[in-house]
C-alpha positions, 0 to 999 in steps of 0.5 A: 787069202786076202783080196782087196785088203780083206781076208777070206776064211774057208766058208767064204772062199767056198761060197765064192767058188759055188757062186762062180760054178752056178754062174757057169751052170747058168751060161751053159743052159743059156747057150743050150737053150739058145742053140735049141732055139736056133735049131728049131727056127731052121727046122720050122723054116725048112718045113715051111719051105717044103710044104709051100713047095708041095702046095705049089706042086699041087697047083695051089697058091700058098701065098693067097688061099681061096676065100673060103679056105680055113685060116688059122689053127681053129679053122 
């Protein structure tokens, strides 16, 4: 095979094919991670909406908790 005036032997052709396959693998992994992140953000937003609705139904104000209420993960 000749490309740009250079002749490639079998080993070089195999390495080019393997590099292209690795690129396809990385793109697939990136897309999967991106889709997972998008799903998780949507799920988290839905969960927050349900939690805020439950708090509002109980009579508490989710936006302005009382002064002595624990805040953050450590209280």
